[in-house]
N, CA and C atoms as a LAMMPS dump frame, in Angstrom:
ITEM: TIMESTEP
0
ITEM: NUMBER OF ATOMS
234
ITEM: BOX BOUNDS ff ff ff
-5.0000000000000000e+02 5.0000000000000000e+02
-5.0000000000000000e+02 5.0000000000000000e+02
-5.0000000000000000e+02 5.0000000000000000e+02
ITEM: ATOMS id mol type element x y z
1 1 1 N -185.953 -171.357 -110.081
2 1 2 C -185.674 -171.64 -109.239
3 1 3 C -185.431 -173.258 -108.691
4 2 1 N -184.588 -173.159 -107.65
5 2 2 C -183.988 -174.408 -107.721
6 2 3 C -184.805 -176.435 -106.583
7 3 1 N -185.276 -176.755 -106.665
8 3 2 C -185.697 -177.586 -106.857
9 3 3 C -185.004 -178.318 -105.251
10 4 1 N -185.723 -178.88 -104.259
11 4 2 C -185.805 -178.357 -103.058
12 4 3 C -185.688 -180.525 -102.71
13 5 1 N -185.167 -181.315 -102.373
14 5 2 C -185.736 -182.589 -101.816
15 5 3 C -184.738 -183.068 -101.114
16 6 1 N -185.514 -183.452 -99.395
17 6 2 C -185.358 -183.577 -98.174
18 6 3 C -184.326 -185.202 -98.521
19 7 1 N -183.785 -185.374 -97.831
20 7 2 C -183.337 -186.675 -97.936
21 7 3 C -183.12 -188.153 -97.233
22 8 1 N -184.495 -188.494 -96.857
23 8 2 C -184.395 -188.842 -95.408
24 8 3 C -183.555 -189.273 -94.823
25 9 1 N -183.65 -189.822 -93.639
26 9 2 C -183.093 -190.203 -92.881
27 9 3 C -182.347 -192.139 -92.76
28 10 1 N -181.221 -192.008 -93.299
29 10 2 C -181.418 -193.959 -93.398
30 10 3 C -181.454 -194.68 -92.193
31 11 1 N -180.681 -193.815 -91.193
32 11 2 C -180.917 -194.559 -89.752
33 11 3 C -182.113 -193.799 -88.936
34 12 1 N -183.132 -194.722 -88.071
35 12 2 C -184.063 -194.483 -86.434
36 12 3 C -183.263 -195.018 -85.906
37 13 1 N -183.415 -194.471 -84.909
38 13 2 C -182.513 -195.01 -83.273
39 13 3 C -184.116 -194.681 -82.026
40 14 1 N -184.142 -195.685 -80.868
41 14 2 C -185.142 -195.983 -79.797
42 14 3 C -184.406 -196.249 -79.1
43 15 1 N -184.38 -195.304 -78.213
44 15 2 C -183.59 -195.254 -76.847
45 15 3 C -184.202 -196.618 -75.842
46 16 1 N -183.345 -197.34 -75.45
47 16 2 C -184.149 -198.267 -74.324
48 16 3 C -183.713 -198.183 -73.609
49 17 1 N -184.878 -198.618 -72.212
50 17 2 C -184.077 -198.557 -70.302
51 17 3 C -183.256 -198.448 -70.184
52 18 1 N -182.311 -199.436 -70.84
53 18 2 C -180.855 -199.825 -69.787
54 18 3 C -180.222 -198.619 -70.407
55 19 1 N -180.285 -197.672 -71.476
56 19 2 C -179.478 -197.083 -72.578
57 19 3 C -178.21 -197.654 -73.833
58 20 1 N -178.856 -198.359 -73.845
59 20 2 C -178.949 -199.037 -75.287
60 20 3 C -179.828 -198.366 -76.388
61 21 1 N -179.059 -198.469 -77.529
62 21 2 C -179.711 -198.628 -78.566
63 21 3 C -180.245 -199.113 -79.636
64 22 1 N -181.663 -198.879 -80.651
65 22 2 C -182.175 -200.348 -81.145
66 22 3 C -182.694 -198.886 -82.217
67 23 1 N -180.906 -199.805 -83.166
68 23 2 C -181.438 -199.001 -84.34
69 23 3 C -181.758 -199.242 -85.321
70 24 1 N -182.776 -198.961 -86.875
71 24 2 C -182.901 -199.527 -87.433
72 24 3 C -182.552 -198.524 -88.761
73 25 1 N -182.388 -199.232 -90.016
74 25 2 C -181.295 -198.297 -91.656
75 25 3 C -181.027 -199.684 -92.283
76 26 1 N -181.955 -198.105 -92.994
77 26 2 C -182.278 -197.801 -94.441
78 26 3 C -181.002 -198.683 -95.44
79 27 1 N -180.522 -200.369 -95.692
80 27 2 C -179.931 -200.644 -96.223
81 27 3 C -179.06 -199.92 -97.751
82 28 1 N -180.966 -199.138 -99.108
83 28 2 C -179.614 -198.198 -99.28
84 28 3 C -181.215 -197.407 -99.257
85 29 1 N -181.035 -196.931 -100.657
86 29 2 C -182.561 -196.479 -100.923
87 29 3 C -183.557 -196.751 -101.413
88 30 1 N -184.029 -198.05 -102.081
89 30 2 C -184.661 -199.444 -102.894
90 30 3 C -185.074 -200.486 -101.767
91 31 1 N -184.069 -200.04 -100.471
92 31 2 C -183.262 -201.097 -99.877
93 31 3 C -184.504 -202.013 -98.646
94 32 1 N -183.625 -202.734 -97.866
95 32 2 C -184.796 -202.958 -97.042
96 32 3 C -184.463 -202.788 -95.748
97 33 1 N -184.979 -202.529 -94.015
98 33 2 C -184.432 -201.569 -93.744
99 33 3 C -184.042 -202.664 -92.064
100 34 1 N -183.04 -202.791 -91.928
101 34 2 C -183.111 -204.34 -90.859
102 34 3 C -182.634 -203.44 -89.159
103 35 1 N -182.87 -204.143 -88.912
104 35 2 C -182.566 -204.267 -86.728
105 35 3 C -181.393 -204.131 -86.782
106 36 1 N -180.642 -203.524 -85.675
107 36 2 C -179.388 -203.748 -84.984
108 36 3 C -179.84 -203.185 -83.745
109 37 1 N -179.039 -203.199 -82.259
110 37 2 C -178.761 -202.445 -81.193
111 37 3 C -177.043 -201.952 -81.087
112 38 1 N -176.921 -200.774 -81.007
113 38 2 C -175.121 -200.366 -80.424
114 38 3 C -174.676 -201.293 -79.616
115 39 1 N -175.124 -202.013 -78.453
116 39 2 C -174.461 -202.815 -78.212
117 39 3 C -175.009 -203.865 -77.995
118 40 1 N -174.105 -204.916 -78.149
119 40 2 C -175.171 -206.8 -77.599
120 40 3 C -175.533 -207.134 -79.625
121 41 1 N -176.516 -208.243 -79.057
122 41 2 C -176.412 -209.012 -80.417
123 41 3 C -178.245 -208.651 -79.77
124 42 1 N -179.347 -209.163 -81.165
125 42 2 C -180.759 -208.618 -80.872
126 42 3 C -180.713 -210.48 -80.949
127 43 1 N -182.1 -210.606 -80.835
128 43 2 C -182.571 -211.955 -80.6
129 43 3 C -182.542 -212.574 -80.572
130 44 1 N -182.546 -214.027 -80.953
131 44 2 C -182.674 -215.018 -81.763
132 44 3 C -184.062 -214.366 -83.561
133 45 1 N -185.02 -214.237 -83.212
134 45 2 C -186.146 -213.985 -82.947
135 45 3 C -186.424 -212.609 -84.008
136 46 1 N -184.993 -211.96 -83.659
137 46 2 C -185.065 -209.9 -85.035
138 46 3 C -183.285 -210.749 -86.425
139 47 1 N -182.862 -211.272 -85.633
140 47 2 C -181.353 -211.272 -86.393
141 47 3 C -182.076 -212.157 -88.061
142 48 1 N -180.952 -211.214 -88.816
143 48 2 C -181.589 -211.112 -90.064
144 48 3 C -183.083 -210.843 -90.76
145 49 1 N -184.153 -210.396 -90.308
146 49 2 C -185.088 -209.663 -90.605
147 49 3 C -184.757 -208.838 -90.565
148 50 1 N -185.068 -208.609 -92.224
149 50 2 C -185.984 -207.218 -92.574
150 50 3 C -187.088 -207.355 -92.729
151 51 1 N -187.338 -205.233 -93.516
152 51 2 C -188.375 -204.407 -93.108
153 51 3 C -188.419 -204.366 -95.117
154 52 1 N -190.168 -203.77 -95.752
155 52 2 C -189.613 -203.288 -96.663
156 52 3 C -190.683 -202.062 -96.427
157 53 1 N -191.148 -201.565 -95.777
158 53 2 C -191.439 -200.257 -94.485
159 53 3 C -190.404 -199.689 -93.368
160 54 1 N -190.059 -198.456 -92.985
161 54 2 C -190.299 -198.526 -91.998
162 54 3 C -191.742 -198.175 -91.107
163 55 1 N -192.24 -197.918 -91.111
164 55 2 C -193.954 -198.827 -90.56
165 55 3 C -194.134 -200.289 -89.996
166 56 1 N -193.086 -201.424 -90.924
167 56 2 C -193.042 -202.154 -90.183
168 56 3 C -191.824 -202.05 -89.193
169 57 1 N -191.184 -201.906 -89.969
170 57 2 C -189.599 -201.881 -89.075
171 57 3 C -189.84 -200.812 -86.876
172 58 1 N -190.59 -200.408 -87.475
173 58 2 C -191.019 -199.705 -86.076
174 58 3 C -192.032 -200.61 -85.565
175 59 1 N -193.157 -201.029 -85.65
176 59 2 C -193.834 -202.407 -84.902
177 59 3 C -193.066 -203.373 -84.77
178 60 1 N -191.677 -203.675 -85.836
179 60 2 C -191.028 -204.876 -84.561
180 60 3 C -189.979 -204.36 -83.167
181 61 1 N -189.662 -203.531 -84.345
182 61 2 C -189.226 -201.919 -82.453
183 61 3 C -189.832 -202.819 -81.951
184 62 1 N -191.599 -201.672 -81.65
185 62 2 C -192.266 -201.252 -80.461
186 62 3 C -192.342 -203.372 -80.096
187 63 1 N -192.583 -204.088 -80.779
188 63 2 C -192.66 -205.209 -79.985
189 63 3 C -191.554 -206.026 -79.585
190 64 1 N -190.202 -205.872 -79.766
191 64 2 C -188.911 -205.898 -78.524
192 64 3 C -188.485 -204.793 -77.495
193 65 1 N -189.189 -204.058 -77.4
194 65 2 C -189.512 -203.024 -76.856
195 65 3 C -190.321 -203.684 -75.86
196 66 1 N -191.671 -203.609 -75.995
197 66 2 C -192.927 -204.169 -74.905
198 66 3 C -192.272 -205.74 -74.766
199 67 1 N -191.402 -206.199 -75.025
200 67 2 C -191.185 -207.335 -74.919
201 67 3 C -189.587 -207.551 -73.534
202 68 1 N -188.882 -206.46 -73.761
203 68 2 C -187.807 -205.948 -72.633
204 68 3 C -188.533 -205.836 -71.616
205 69 1 N -189.341 -204.071 -71.451
206 69 2 C -190.393 -204.459 -70.806
207 69 3 C -190.877 -205.242 -69.628
208 70 1 N -191.533 -206.391 -70.45
209 70 2 C -192.528 -207.631 -69.422
210 70 3 C -191.509 -208.182 -69.2
211 71 1 N -190.171 -208.547 -69.968
212 71 2 C -189.935 -209.639 -69.161
213 71 3 C -188.735 -208.113 -67.073
214 72 1 N -188.365 -207.788 -67.961
215 72 2 C -187.542 -206.159 -66.547
216 72 3 C -188.411 -206.449 -65.482
217 73 1 N -190.091 -206.386 -65.796
218 73 2 C -190.979 -206.501 -65.074
219 73 3 C -191.379 -207.854 -64.008
220 74 1 N -191.076 -208.487 -64.774
221 74 2 C -191.002 -209.973 -64.656
222 74 3 C -190.273 -210.363 -63.394
223 75 1 N -188.722 -209.71 -63.6
224 75 2 C -187.559 -210.484 -62.757
225 75 3 C -188.03 -209.372 -61.104
226 76 1 N -188.508 -207.805 -61.564
227 76 2 C -188.846 -206.606 -60.572
228 76 3 C -189.674 -208.078 -60.066
229 77 1 N -190.235 -207.433 -60.188
230 77 2 C -191.723 -208.956 -58.991
231 77 3 C -191.461 -210.084 -57.989
232 78 1 N -189.488 -210.196 -58.853
233 78 2 C -188.99 -211.44 -57.385
234 78 3 C -188.199 -210.993 -56.763
């Protein structure tokens, strides 16, 4: 019987409320995970950052998504 190994995805994507996509990409099989936007640039706080696990990268992505939501909410109040 052949051994079957599932290769995990190198990229995970989170769709943002504005239609843009936040990508989390593993740079190599043992490498760090970096964040990038499909369109535009990341805020300075996330530029150049890299994460050693998907959990850490997802926490950073969630924090970014939550901060965007609070800014949008603030703008809508005005």
